[in-house]
C-alpha positions in Angstrom: -10.5 -20.9 22.3 -9.9 -17.1 22.5 -9.0 -16.2 18.9 -7.7 -12.7 20.0 -4.8 -14.4 21.8 -3.8 -16.5 18.8 -0.7 -15.6 16.8 -1.1 -17.6 13.6 2.5 -16.9 12.4 3.8 -19.0 15.4 2.2 -22.1 13.8 4.1 -22.0 10.5 7.7 -22.3 9.4 7.2 -19.8 6.6 5.1 -16.8 5.8 2.9 -15.8 2.8 4.5 -16.0 -0.6 7.9 -16.3 1.1 7.0 -20.0 1.3 7.3 -20.4 -2.4 9.8 -22.9 -3.7 12.7 -21.0 -5.3 12.5 -20.7 -9.1 15.7 -22.6 -9.8 14.5 -25.5 -7.6 11.0 -25.3 -9.2 12.7 -25.6 -12.6 14.4 -28.8 -11.5 11.0 -30.2 -10.2 9.4 -29.5 -13.6 12.4 -30.5 -15.7 10.9 -33.7 -17.0 7.6 -32.0 -18.1 8.8 -28.5 -18.8 8.5 -28.6 -22.6 6.3 -27.3 -25.3 4.7 -30.7 -25.6 1.7 -29.8 -23.5 1.0 -26.9 -25.8 1.2 -29.1 -28.8 -0.9 -32.0 -27.4 -3.7 -29.7 -26.4 -4.5 -27.2 -29.1 -7.0 -25.3 -26.9 -4.3 -24.4 -24.4 -3.2 -20.8 -24.9 -1.0 -20.4 -21.8 0.5 -23.3 -19.8 3.4 -23.3 -17.3 6.2 -23.0 -19.9 6.6 -19.3 -19.4 5.9 -19.4 -15.6 2.9 -17.2 -16.2 0.3 -16.2 -13.6 -2.6 -18.4 -14.7 -3.4 -21.1 -17.3 -5.6 -20.0 -20.2 -7.6 -22.2 -22.5 -9.9 -21.4 -25.5 -13.5 -21.1 -24.3 -15.0 -19.9 -27.7 -14.0 -17.7 -30.6 -14.1 -14.6 -28.4 -13.2 -15.7 -24.8 -10.5 -17.6 -23.0 -11.0 -19.4 -19.7 -8.4 -18.6 -16.9 -7.5 -21.0 -14.1 -5.2 -20.5 -11.2 -4.5 -21.6 -7.6 -2.5 -20.0 -4.8 -2.2 -20.8 -1.1 0.3 -20.2 1.7 0.9 -20.2 5.4 0.0 -17.2 7.6 1.9 -13.9 7.0 -0.1 -12.1 9.7 -1.5 -13.2 13.1 -5.1 -12.1 12.7 -7.1 -14.9 11.1 -9.6 -12.7 9.3 -6.7 -10.6 7.7 -4.9 -13.8 6.8 -8.0 -14.9 4.9 -8.3 -11.6 3.1 -4.6 -11.5 2.1 -4.5 -15.1 0.8 -7.7 -14.5 -1.2 -6.5 -11.2 -2.7 -3.2 -12.8 -3.6 -4.8 -15.7 -5.4 -7.3 -13.6 -7.3 -4.5 -11.3 -8.5 -3.3 -14.0 -10.9 -6.6 -13.6 -12.9 -6.2 -9.8 -13.0 -2.6 -10.2 -14.0 -3.8 -12.0 -17.2 -6.2 -9.1 -17.9 -9.2 -11.2 -16.9 -12.1 -11.0 -14.5 -12.8 -13.7 -11.9 -16.0 -15.8 -12.1 -15.9 -18.2 -9.1 -13.5 -19.4 -6.5 -13.1 -22.5 -4.3 -11.1 -22.5 -1.1 -8.1 -24.6 -0.1 -7.8 -25.0 3.7 -5.2 -27.0 5.7 -5.8 -26.7 9.4 -4.0 -28.2 12.5 -7.3 -29.1 14.2 -5.5 -30.3 17.4 -3.9 -26.9 17.8 -6.2 -24.3 16.4 -10.0 -24.1 16.8 -12.6 -24.5 14.1 -13.8 -21.0 14.9 -10.4 -19.6 14.1 -10.5 -21.4 10.7 -13.9 -20.0 10.2 -12.5 -16.4 10.5 -9.9 -17.2 7.9 -12.5 -18.5 5.4 -14.7 -15.5 6.2 -11.9 -13.2 5.3 -11.5 -14.9 1.9 -15.3 -15.0 1.3 -15.6 -11.3 2.0 -12.9 -10.4 -0.5 -14.7 -12.5 -3.2 -18.0 -10.9 -2.3 -16.5 -7.4 -2.5 -15.1 -8.2 -6.0 -18.4 -9.5 -7.3 -18.1 -13.3 -7.4 -18.8 -16.2 -5.1 -16.5 -18.4 -2.9 -18.6 -21.4 -3.8 -16.9 -24.3 -1.9 -13.5 -25.9 -1.5 -11.6 -28.6 0.2 -10.0 -29.0 3.6 -7.5 -31.3 5.3 -6.1 -31.8 8.8 -2.6 -30.3 8.3 0.4 -29.7 10.7 0.5 -26.0 9.7 -2.3 -23.6 8.8 -2.7 -23.1 5.0 -5.3 -21.1 3.1 -5.8 -20.0 -0.5 -8.1 -20.2 -3.4 -8.5 -21.8 -6.8 -10.0 -19.2 -9.1 -11.6 -19.4 -12.5 -12.1 -16.4 -14.7 -12.5 -15.2 -18.3 -10.8 -12.8 -20.6 -11.3 -11.6 -24.1 -8.8 -13.5 -26.1 -7.6 -10.4 -27.9 -7.0 -8.8 -24.4 -5.2 -11.8 -22.8 -2.0 -10.5 -21.2 1.1 -12.7 -20.6 4.4 -12.1 -18.9 6.4 -12.6 -22.1 5.0 -9.9 -24.4 7.4 -7.1 -23.6 9.0 -5.1 -26.4 12.2 -3.1 -26.7 11.6 0.4 -25.3 8.7 -0.6 -23.2 8.5 1.4 -19.9 8.0 -0.5 -16.6 5.6 0.5 -13.9 5.0 -1.2 -10.5 1.6 -0.7 -9.0 2.4 -1.4 -5.3 5.4 -0.5 -3.1 8.0 -3.1 -2.2 9.0 -4.0 1.3 6.1 -6.2 2.4 8.4 -9.1 3.4 10.6 -6.6 5.4 7.6 -5.1 7.2 6.0 -8.4 8.0 9.4 -9.8 9.3 9.8 -6.7 11.5 6.3 -7.3 12.9 7.1 -11.0 13.6 10.3 -9.9 15.4 8.5 -7.3 17.4 10.5 -4.4 15.7 7.7 -2.8 13.6 7.2 0.8 14.6 3.7 1.7 15.8 3.2 4.2 13.1 3.8 1.4 10.5 1.4 -1.1 12.0 -1.2 -2.2 9.5 0.4 -0.6 6.4 1.6 -3.8 4.9 -1.7 -5.5 5.6 -3.6 -2.7 3.8 -1.3 -3.0 0.8 -1.7 -6.8 0.7 -5.5 -6.5 0.9 -5.6 -4.1 -2.1 -6.9 -5.9 -5.1 -5.1 -5.8 -8.4 -8.4 -5.4 -10.3 -6.9 -2.6 -12.3 -5.3 -5.3 -14.4 -8.6 -5.9 -16.2 -8.6 -2.3 -17.1 -5.0 -2.2 -18.1 -5.6 -5.1 -20.5 -7.9 -2.9 -22.5 -5.2 -0.4 -23.3 -3.4 -0.9 -26.6 0.3 -0.8 -25.9 0.2 -2.7 -22.6 2.4 -5.5 -23.9 3.0 -7.6 -20.7 1.6 -7.9 -17.2 2.6 -10.0 -14.2 2.1 -9.7 -10.5 5.1 -9.5 -8.1 5.0 -12.0 -5.4 7.4 -14.5 -3.7 10.3 -14.2 -6.1 10.5 -10.4 -5.5 10.7 -7.7 -8.2 14.0 -9.1 -9.4 12.7 -12.6 -9.9 9.5 -11.8 -11.6 11.1 -9.2 -13.8 13.7 -11.8 -14.9 10.8 -14.1 -15.9 9.5 -11.2 -18.0 12.9 -10.7 -19.5 13.4 -14.4 -20.2 10.0 -14.6 -22.0 10.8 -11.6 -24.2 14.6 -12.3 -24.5 15.3 -8.8 -23.4 17.3 -7.0 -20.7 15.8 -4.6 -18.2 17.2 -1.4 -16.7 15.8 -0.4 -13.3 15.9 3.2 -11.9 16.2 2.2 -8.2 15.2 5.6 -6.8 12.0 5.5 -8.7 10.9 2.1 -7.3 8.0 2.6 -4.8 8.8 1.5 -1.2 7.0 1.1 2.1 8.2 3.5 4.8 11.1 2.7 7.2 12.9 0.1 5.1 16.4 1.5 5.9 15.8 1.1 9.6 14.3 -2.4 9.3 17.1 -3.6 7.1 19.7 -2.3 9.6 17.8 -4.1 12.4 18.1 -7.4 10.4 14.4 -7.6 9.5 15.1 -9.4 6.1 13.1 -12.5 5.5 14.8 -15.8 4.7 13.2 -15.9 1.3 15.4 -13.0 0.2 18.6 -15.1 0.3 16.7 -17.8 -1.6 15.8 -15.3 -4.3 19.3 -14.0 -4.5 20.6 -17.5 -5.0 18.1 -18.3 -7.7 18.9 -15.2 -9.9 22.2 -16.8 -11.0 24.1 -13.5 -10.8 22.0 -11.9 -13.5 22.0 -8.6 -11.7 25.0 -6.3 -11.0 26.7 -6.1 -7.6 24.2 -4.5 -5.3 24.4 -2.7 -2.0 22.8 -4.5 1.0 19.8 -2.1 0.7 19.3 -2.6 -3.0 19.6 -6.4 -2.6 17.1 -6.5 0.4 14.5 -4.5 -1.5 14.8 -5.9 -5.1 14.8 -9.5 -3.8 12.3 -9.0 -1.0 9.5 -11.6 -1.3 6.2 -9.9 -1.8 2.8 -11.3 -0.7 -0.1 -10.0 -2.7 2.3 -7.5 -4.4 1.5 -5.2 -7.3 1.3 -5.6 -11.0 4.5 -5.1 -13.1 3.4 -3.4 -16.3 5.3 -3.3 -19.6 3.9 -0.5 -21.7 4.9 1.4 -24.9 5.8 5.1 -24.5 2.8 6.0 -26.7 0.4 4.3 -24.3 2.1 5.6 -21.2 -0.1 8.7 -20.6 -3.3 6.5 -20.7 -1.8 3.9 -18.3 -0.5 6.6 -15.9 -3.9 8.3 -15.9 -5.7 5.0 -15.2 -3.4 4.2 -12.3 -3.7 7.7 -10.8 -7.5 7.5 -11.0 -7.3 4.2 -9.0 -4.9 5.7 -6.4 -1.9 3.6 -7.4 1.8 4.3 -8.0 2.4 5.3 -11.6 6.1 6.2 -11.7 8.3 4.7 -14.4 10.8 2.4 -12.6 12.7 1.2 -15.7 12.6 0.0 -19.2 13.2 -3.0 -21.4 16.1 -3.0 -23.8 17.9 -5.3 -26.3 19.6 -8.2 -24.6 23.3 -7.6 -24.3 24.3 -11.2 -24.0 23.1 -14.8 -24.3 21.1 -14.6 -21.0 18.8 -11.6 -20.2 19.9 -9.5 -17.3 18.7 -6.7 -15.1 20.9 -3.6 -14.9 20.6 -0.5 -12.7 20.5 2.8 -14.4 23.4 4.0 -12.2 25.7 1.1 -13.3 
């Protein structure tokens, strides 16, 4: 089979992290088990699913915690090798978002063997393996099944110093918010799937998605970085709401300061808004103010392998900004955390 002629996105009903089950539906799925009981029953468990954090954490010894995560999805790009790289980078990000360093990964592969060749699957796995190799740890095995749609991802194990463990619920009043990658990945990839992506924008989203969030392990060493999470399928609004819920705080976003991929105005006008955006809007429960079509399309845009959302004190801000600049990442302040103005935390825009 000629892999160059294959368009992987034609074989799946969703794309990347846009396949994620909406947070409100996920809460219903977990309703019977979503209690503090697990934390009580297992004293070694430091972080479970109660706060919807990026990875689980258990006590390894007096000094270290063990981190465990898994992430997989259907193709967001057509090239098999790039699909493997993106899926791997996305999964590994959960370890970095907890301030940790990955030790080993195993692959998760679902493949429609009657439709797509084994050689094509091999290119997907190679993409994932090369990412792990570049970041300094092995892709040591995995599990595969015959599946109606192509699926790939990793289960990753890592470690972190317990005193440096970062969660998504540690934000404090007055913390400044920084996002380390631009938004618009869902819009760009949808434009590509619809054949509307401008030639000058080809490959930009892929490059962003393949950029590792390994800076998270460095950010965790900075005193004053109070919370970290990565922004993926729920969009900036959804993941920021999780951060707000965990800390019982509101957030104020400065929309013009939010980093964006180029051309979003044109693509939104052309209707290149992924279906996951509407799902994210519905899940937010009207906890944002009335938004323009543009604001809505960007804040709720489902990201695949998106950036880190950093909650940091003003005192630590110069150190964090310098670290991000040294790593070639966006460092602009996009907002701040503030006292909750009501019973349920909300996100406000600075202009409202």
